MDTraj code that builds the backbone (N, CA, C; nanometers):
import mdtraj as md
import numpy as np

residues = "MET GLY LEU TRP HIS ALA VAL ASN ARG ARG PHE ARG LEU ARG LYS ASN ALA ASP PHE GLN ARG VAL ARG ARG GLU GLY LYS SER TYR ALA HIS PRO LEU VAL VAL LEU VAL VAL ALA PRO ASN GLN THR GLY ARG VAL ARG VAL GLY VAL ALA ALA GLY LYS ARG ILE GLY ASN ALA VAL ARG ARG ASN ARG ALA LYS ARG ARG LEU ARG GLU ILE MET ARG PRO LEU LEU PRO CYS ILE CYS PRO GLY TYR ASP LEU MET LEU ILE ALA ARG PRO PRO VAL ALA GLU ALA GLU PHE SER GLN ILE ARG ASN ALA VAL VAL THR LEU LEU ARG ARG ALA ARG LEU LEU GLN LYS GLU VAL ASP ALA ASN GLY THR ALA VAL THR GLU".split()
xyz = np.array([
    [-0.3551, 0.2438, 0.4269],
    [-0.3754, 0.3358, 0.5370],
    [-0.3089, 0.4677, 0.5015],
    [-0.3843, 0.5760, 0.5088],
    [-0.3324, 0.7053, 0.4676],
    [-0.2394, 0.7677, 0.5705],
    [-0.1660, 0.8664, 0.5233],
    [-0.0722, 0.9376, 0.6091],
    [-0.1449, 1.0050, 0.7252],
    [-0.2624, 1.0648, 0.6969],
    [-0.3375, 1.1325, 0.8021],
    [-0.3691, 1.0358, 0.9162],
    [-0.4094, 0.9149, 0.8819],
    [-0.4443, 0.8160, 0.9831],
    [-0.3221, 0.7799, 1.0669],
    [-0.2088, 0.7612, 1.0016],
    [-0.0872, 0.7231, 1.0730],
    [-0.0394, 0.8355, 1.1651],
    [-0.0483, 0.9586, 1.1195],
    [-0.0026, 1.0724, 1.1992],
    [-0.0903, 1.0901, 1.3226],
    [-0.2207, 1.0737, 1.3077],
    [-0.3118, 1.1035, 1.4174],
    [-0.3437, 0.9846, 1.5066],
    [-0.2866, 0.8702, 1.4801],
    [-0.3116, 0.7536, 1.5634],
    [-0.2693, 0.7788, 1.7079],
    [-0.1625, 0.8554, 1.7278],
    [-0.1145, 0.8793, 1.8645],
    [-0.2119, 0.9633, 1.9454],
    [-0.3076, 1.0299, 1.8799],
    [-0.4057, 1.1115, 1.9502],
    [-0.5365, 1.0368, 1.9746],
    [-0.5413, 0.9067, 1.9434],
    [-0.6654, 0.8325, 1.9538],
    [-0.6628, 0.7339, 2.0692],
    [-0.7752, 0.7235, 2.1363],
    [-0.7960, 0.6155, 2.2321],
    [-0.8420, 0.4961, 2.1498],
    [-0.7770, 0.3835, 2.1671],
    [-0.8123, 0.2696, 2.0832],
    [-0.8426, 0.1435, 2.1627],
    [-0.7812, 0.1288, 2.2780],
    [-0.7982, 0.0050, 2.3549],
    [-0.9260, 0.0106, 2.4381],
    [-0.9921, -0.1023, 2.4456],
    [-1.1138, -0.1126, 2.5249],
    [-1.0860, -0.0758, 2.6702],
    [-0.9710, -0.1147, 2.7219],
    [-0.9361, -0.0836, 2.8615],
    [-0.9276, 0.0673, 2.8833],
    [-0.8763, 0.1404, 2.7841],
    [-0.8698, 0.2864, 2.7954],
    [-1.0099, 0.3476, 2.7978],
    [-1.0977, 0.2992, 2.7100],
    [-1.2354, 0.3485, 2.7088],
    [-1.3025, 0.3214, 2.8429],
    [-1.2837, 0.2007, 2.8969],
    [-1.3443, 0.1661, 3.0254],
    [-1.2897, 0.2522, 3.1381],
    [-1.1583, 0.2794, 3.1373],
    [-1.0975, 0.3623, 3.2407],
    [-1.1543, 0.5043, 3.2363],
    [-1.1660, 0.5605, 3.1144],
    [-1.2200, 0.6956, 3.1018],
    [-1.3642, 0.6989, 3.1520],
    [-1.4446, 0.6002, 3.1171],
    [-1.5843, 0.5956, 3.1630],
    [-1.5913, 0.5826, 3.3153],
    [-1.5016, 0.5013, 3.3730],
    [-1.5031, 0.4753, 3.5171],
    [-1.4511, 0.5943, 3.5976],
    [-1.3393, 0.6519, 3.5546],
    [-1.2716, 0.7554, 3.6326],
    [-1.3051, 0.8973, 3.5876],
    [-1.3617, 0.9117, 3.4690],
    [-1.3788, 1.0442, 3.4110],
    [-1.5008, 1.1189, 3.4604],
    [-1.4996, 1.2476, 3.4330],
    [-1.6132, 1.3354, 3.4620],
    [-1.6848, 1.3595, 3.3301],
    [-1.8176, 1.3517, 3.3330],
    [-1.8916, 1.3650, 3.2078],
    [-1.9646, 1.4986, 3.2003],
    [-1.9774, 1.5469, 3.0768],
    [-2.0464, 1.6708, 3.0442],
    [-2.1432, 1.6383, 2.9319],
    [-2.2698, 1.6686, 2.9523],
    [-2.3720, 1.6270, 2.8557],
    [-2.4240, 1.7431, 2.7733],
    [-2.4593, 1.7125, 2.6506],
    [-2.5244, 1.8037, 2.5567],
    [-2.6250, 1.7168, 2.4813],
    [-2.7325, 1.7749, 2.4283],
    [-2.8299, 1.6913, 2.3558],
    [-2.7701, 1.6116, 2.2391],
    [-2.6596, 1.6582, 2.1793],
    [-2.6013, 1.5891, 2.0645],
    [-2.4861, 1.4956, 2.1020],
    [-2.4084, 1.5345, 2.2040],
    [-2.2842, 1.4627, 2.2363],
    [-2.2631, 1.4636, 2.3872],
    [-2.1993, 1.3569, 2.4370],
    [-2.1538, 1.3531, 2.5760],
    [-2.0014, 1.3514, 2.5724],
    [-1.9388, 1.4345, 2.6550],
    [-1.7934, 1.4384, 2.6675],
    [-1.7564, 1.3808, 2.8031],
    [-1.6641, 1.2835, 2.8041],
    [-1.6123, 1.2274, 2.9286],
    [-1.4630, 1.2566, 2.9304],
    [-1.4152, 1.3137, 3.0414],
    [-1.2759, 1.3585, 3.0528],
    [-1.2099, 1.2894, 3.1709],
    [-1.0906, 1.2338, 3.1478],
    [-1.0121, 1.1731, 3.2557],
    [-0.8655, 1.2102, 3.2347],
    [-0.7937, 1.2408, 3.3427],
    [-0.6509, 1.2695, 3.3280],
    [-0.5754, 1.1442, 3.2856],
    [-0.4652, 1.1636, 3.2132],
    [-0.3819, 1.0498, 3.1753],
    [-0.2372, 1.0774, 3.2141],
    [-0.1512, 0.9791, 3.1971],
    [-0.0104, 0.9911, 3.2340],
    [0.0792, 1.0225, 3.1151],
    [0.0221, 1.0354, 2.9961],
    [0.1042, 1.0523, 2.8762],
    [0.1486, 1.1958, 2.8534],
    [0.0787, 1.2914, 2.9123],
    [0.1135, 1.4309, 2.8899],
    [0.0645, 1.4862, 2.7576],
    [-0.0223, 1.4134, 2.6899],
    [-0.0821, 1.4643, 2.5664],
    [-0.2306, 1.4286, 2.5633],
    [-0.3010, 1.4847, 2.4691],
    [-0.4448, 1.4620, 2.4566],
    [-0.4680, 1.3392, 2.3701],
    [-0.5578, 1.2529, 2.4168],
    [-0.6022, 1.1403, 2.3350],
    [-0.7538, 1.1444, 2.3309],
    [-0.8097, 1.1138, 2.2150],
    [-0.9542, 1.1240, 2.1954],
    [-1.0087, 0.9909, 2.1460],
    [-1.1169, 0.9473, 2.2070],
    [-1.1890, 0.8290, 2.1618],
    [-1.3307, 0.8698, 2.1254],
    [-1.3872, 0.8029, 2.0260],
    [-1.5213, 0.8361, 1.9787],
    [-1.6060, 0.7096, 1.9805],
    [-1.7283, 0.7214, 2.0302],
    [-1.8187, 0.6066, 2.0359],
    [-1.9560, 0.6479, 1.9844],
    [-2.0212, 0.5543, 1.9177],
    [-2.1588, 0.5748, 1.8704],
    [-2.2312, 0.4418, 1.8856],
    [-2.3291, 0.4386, 1.9730],
    [-2.4024, 0.3153, 2.0002],
    [-2.5062, 0.2844, 1.8945],
    [-2.5699, 0.1707, 1.9092],
    [-2.6677, 0.1250, 1.8103],
    [-2.7921, 0.2131, 1.8041],
    [-2.8132, 0.2949, 1.9077],
    [-2.9293, 0.3856, 1.9054],
    [-2.9132, 0.4932, 1.7985],
    [-2.7906, 0.5155, 1.7514],
    [-2.7660, 0.6154, 1.6461],
    [-2.8275, 0.5680, 1.5153],
    [-2.8217, 0.4381, 1.4902],
    [-2.8750, 0.3832, 1.3653],
    [-2.7887, 0.2680, 1.3169],
    [-2.7962, 0.2423, 1.1868],
    [-2.7188, 0.1316, 1.1314],
    [-2.5699, 0.1676, 1.1260],
    [-2.4885, 0.0754, 1.0788],
    [-2.3433, 0.0947, 1.0788],
    [-2.3012, 0.2178, 0.9993],
    [-2.3692, 0.2445, 0.8897],
    [-2.3352, 0.3605, 0.8070],
    [-2.3542, 0.4893, 0.8874],
    [-2.4661, 0.4998, 0.9566],
    [-2.4940, 0.6206, 1.0364],
    [-2.3983, 0.6331, 1.1547],
    [-2.3679, 0.5208, 1.2210],
    [-2.2742, 0.5238, 1.3341],
    [-2.1353, 0.5661, 1.2891],
    [-2.0884, 0.5088, 1.1798],
    [-1.9548, 0.5431, 1.1298],
    [-1.9493, 0.6887, 1.0829],
    [-2.0553, 0.7371, 1.0212],
    [-2.0589, 0.8771, 0.9785],
    [-2.0523, 0.9703, 1.0991],
    [-2.1259, 0.9366, 1.2038],
    [-2.1238, 1.0187, 1.3261],
    [-1.9825, 1.0200, 1.3854],
    [-1.9164, 0.9054, 1.3885],
    [-1.7807, 0.8984, 1.4444],
    [-1.6822, 0.9764, 1.3577],
    [-1.6933, 0.9654, 1.2261],
    [-1.6038, 1.0414, 1.1368],
    [-1.6212, 1.1911, 1.1569],
    [-1.7455, 1.2348, 1.1699],
    [-1.7720, 1.3773, 1.1887],
    [-1.7124, 1.4256, 1.3213],
    [-1.7280, 1.3487, 1.4282],
    [-1.6726, 1.3884, 1.5576],
    [-1.5195, 1.3931, 1.5532],
    [-1.4571, 1.2962, 1.4855],
    [-1.3101, 1.2979, 1.4727],
    [-1.2646, 1.4208, 1.3939],
    [-1.3361, 1.4537, 1.2876],
    [-1.2985, 1.5684, 1.2055],
    [-1.3179, 1.6997, 1.2824],
    [-1.4175, 1.7057, 1.3663],
    [-1.4378, 1.8238, 1.4504],
    [-1.3223, 1.8386, 1.5491],
    [-1.2741, 1.7285, 1.6031],
    [-1.1673, 1.7332, 1.7033],
    [-1.0308, 1.7657, 1.6425],
    [-1.0083, 1.7304, 1.5165],
    [-0.8758, 1.7475, 1.4548],
    [-0.8200, 1.8890, 1.4690],
    [-0.8908, 1.9956, 1.4282],
    [-0.8327, 2.1294, 1.4441],
    [-0.8323, 2.1783, 1.5893],
    [-0.9094, 2.1133, 1.6764],
    [-0.9159, 2.1560, 1.8158],
    [-0.8023, 2.1010, 1.9011],
    [-0.7378, 1.9939, 1.8562],
    [-0.6342, 1.9287, 1.9378],
    [-0.5261, 2.0242, 1.9881],
    [-0.4727, 2.1159, 1.9057],
    [-0.3688, 2.2060, 1.9576],
    [-0.4204, 2.3046, 2.0629],
    [-0.5517, 2.3211, 2.0720],
    [-0.6108, 2.4174, 2.1660],
    [-0.6446, 2.3550, 2.3008],
    [-0.6361, 2.2227, 2.3118],
    [-0.6801, 2.1526, 2.4321],
    [-0.5627, 2.1325, 2.5277],
    [-0.5900, 2.1508, 2.6570],
    [-0.4875, 2.1298, 2.7603],
    [-0.4354, 1.9863, 2.7515],
    [-0.3018, 1.9679, 2.7542],
    [-0.2462, 1.8326, 2.7455],
    [-0.2679, 1.7535, 2.8745],
    [-0.2574, 1.6220, 2.8620],
    [-0.2652, 1.5351, 2.9784],
    [-0.4037, 1.4811, 3.0086],
    [-0.4910, 1.4791, 2.9074],
    [-0.6265, 1.4286, 2.9289],
    [-0.6661, 1.3294, 2.8193],
    [-0.7451, 1.2311, 2.8603],
    [-0.8117, 1.1423, 2.7665],
    [-0.9559, 1.1904, 2.7558],
    [-1.0024, 1.2088, 2.6332],
    [-1.1384, 1.2548, 2.6083],
    [-1.2152, 1.1458, 2.5360],
    [-1.3391, 1.1304, 2.5728],
    [-1.4250, 1.0357, 2.5029],
    [-1.5497, 1.1116, 2.4607],
    [-1.5802, 1.1074, 2.3320],
    [-1.7008, 1.1693, 2.2782],
    [-1.8003, 1.0590, 2.2462],
    [-1.9179, 1.0686, 2.3036],
    [-2.0215, 0.9680, 2.2803],
    [-2.1357, 1.0359, 2.2056],
    [-2.1621, 0.9878, 2.0859],
    [-2.2685, 1.0446, 2.0028],
    [-2.4046, 1.0048, 2.0589],
    [-2.4973, 1.0998, 2.0571],
    [-2.6354, 1.0726, 2.0962],
    [-2.7212, 1.0670, 1.9698],
    [-2.8381, 1.0020, 1.9751],
    [-2.9188, 0.9824, 1.8536],
    [-2.9452, 1.1070, 1.7690],
    [-2.9716, 1.2261, 1.8255],
    [-2.9975, 1.3413, 1.7382],
    [-2.8777, 1.3832, 1.6524],
    [-2.7574, 1.3338, 1.6826],
    [-2.6389, 1.3716, 1.6052],
    [-2.6518, 1.3254, 1.4598],
    [-2.7280, 1.2203, 1.4352],
    [-2.7418, 1.1666, 1.2995],
    [-2.8090, 1.2663, 1.2047],
    [-2.8989, 1.3496, 1.2569],
    [-2.9688, 1.4473, 1.1729],
    [-2.9116, 1.5877, 1.1848],
    [-2.8189, 1.6093, 1.2754],
    [-2.7671, 1.7442, 1.3019],
    [-2.6713, 1.7900, 1.1929],
    [-2.6669, 1.9216, 1.1744],
    [-2.5699, 1.9817, 1.0826],
    [-2.4307, 1.9734, 1.1442],
    [-2.3286, 1.9731, 1.0578],
    [-2.1904, 1.9668, 1.1043],
    [-2.1594, 2.0818, 1.2000],
    [-2.2048, 2.2033, 1.1675],
    [-2.1769, 2.3204, 1.2509],
    [-2.2434, 2.3085, 1.3882],
    [-2.3611, 2.2472, 1.3945],
    [-2.4279, 2.2268, 1.5225],
    [-2.3476, 2.1317, 1.6108],
    [-2.2952, 2.0261, 1.5499],
    [-2.2154, 1.9289, 1.6260],
    [-2.0868, 1.9952, 1.6741],
    [-2.0222, 2.0727, 1.5854],
    [-1.8993, 2.1427, 1.6234],
    [-1.9249, 2.2382, 1.7398],
    [-2.0336, 2.3134, 1.7335],
    [-2.0678, 2.4049, 1.8424],
    [-2.0921, 2.3293, 1.9728],
    [-2.1556, 2.2133, 1.9637],
    [-2.1803, 2.1316, 2.0825],
    [-2.0489, 2.0857, 2.1449],
    [-1.9558, 2.0391, 2.0622],
    [-1.8270, 1.9909, 2.1133],
    [-1.7478, 2.1054, 2.1766],
    [-1.7431, 2.2215, 2.1102],
    [-1.6706, 2.3369, 2.1648],
    [-1.7335, 2.3804, 2.2971],
    [-1.8665, 2.3803, 2.3040],
    [-1.9356, 2.4159, 2.4282],
    [-1.8966, 2.3209, 2.5410],
    [-1.8924, 2.1922, 2.5118],
    [-1.8551, 2.0935, 2.6139],
    [-1.7101, 2.1104, 2.6578],
    [-1.6207, 2.1376, 2.5629],
    [-1.4799, 2.1587, 2.5981],
    [-1.4638, 2.2830, 2.6851],
    [-1.5400, 2.3862, 2.6550],
    [-1.5353, 2.5074, 2.7386],
    [-1.5890, 2.4780, 2.8783],
    [-1.6991, 2.4040, 2.8848],
    [-1.7587, 2.3716, 3.0139],
    [-1.6627, 2.2883, 3.0993],
    [-1.5849, 2.2021, 3.0334],
    [-1.4871, 2.1195, 3.1040],
    [-1.3575, 2.1962, 3.1321],
    [-1.3492, 2.3205, 3.0847],
    [-1.2314, 2.4068, 3.1019],
    [-1.1048, 2.3423, 3.0443],
    [-1.1180, 2.2882, 2.9247],
    [-1.0056, 2.2209, 2.8596],
    [-0.9421, 2.3026, 2.7485],
    [-1.0031, 2.4139, 2.7088],
    [-0.9476, 2.4930, 2.5987],
    [-0.8425, 2.5902, 2.6511],
    [-0.7201, 2.5773, 2.6005],
    [-0.6121, 2.6692, 2.6365],
    [-0.6245, 2.8000, 2.5604],
    [-0.6709, 2.7911, 2.4361],
    [-0.6817, 2.9064, 2.3472],
    [-0.8275, 2.9268, 2.3119],
    [-0.8612, 3.0502, 2.2759],
    [-0.9973, 3.0777, 2.2309],
    [-1.0161, 3.0181, 2.0911],
    [-1.1336, 2.9667, 2.0649],
    [-1.1631, 2.8971, 1.9392],
    [-1.2715, 2.9748, 1.8652],
    [-1.2545, 2.9895, 1.7317],
    [-1.3554, 3.0597, 1.6528],
    [-1.4660, 2.9629, 1.6100],
    [-1.5599, 3.0115, 1.5307],
    [-1.6749, 2.9311, 1.4889],
    [-1.6366, 2.8121, 1.4032],
    [-1.5178, 2.8165, 1.3400],
    [-1.4733, 2.7043, 1.2571],
    [-1.3941, 2.6012, 1.3350],
    [-1.3779, 2.6229, 1.4649],
    [-1.3053, 2.5272, 1.5461],
    [-1.1557, 2.5417, 1.5398],
    [-1.1056, 2.6585, 1.4979],
    [-0.9619, 2.6816, 1.4934],
    [-0.9246, 2.7878, 1.5965],
    [-0.8003, 2.7831, 1.6410],
    [-0.7547, 2.8752, 1.7442],
    [-0.7532, 3.0188, 1.6911],
    [-0.7952, 3.1109, 1.7758],
    [-0.7946, 3.2524, 1.7414],
    [-0.6578, 3.3086, 1.7785],
    [-0.5887, 3.3674, 1.6798],
    [-0.4584, 3.4294, 1.7077],
    [-0.4777, 3.5785, 1.7253],
    [-0.4009, 3.6348, 1.8135],
    [-0.4169, 3.7778, 1.8428],
    [-0.3123, 3.8608, 1.7726],
])
top = md.Topology()
chain = top.add_chain()
for i, resn in enumerate(residues, 1):
    res = top.add_residue(resn, chain, resSeq=i)
    for name in ("N", "CA", "C"):
        top.add_atom(name, md.element.get_by_symbol(name[0]), res)
traj = md.Trajectory(xyz[None], top)
């Protein structure tokens, strides 16, 4: 297990109960590529869970979609308001989409949910003034 995985484990939703709670209590924001579900948490930090159903394709395609969504979220974590659990659900068109299209979709959803504390550039990093 790599260092990156160990460091970022605290930012991940991993338990089935957490995923169910976010789905039950959260507010959802839809985009043709991704659905974002947001629920407040008690930890005071951001946690992100990623899901890709069988409609995405075989295991290789599902895992690739999840890896891409996690990588998109990595530089965005410092820009997101703390105290929320986020769940990203991949939709079937994500399998054919370009990385930049998926990133733009996620940033759009985060803006719509009013979760970005800082302005984000096209690469998904915070804009410093």
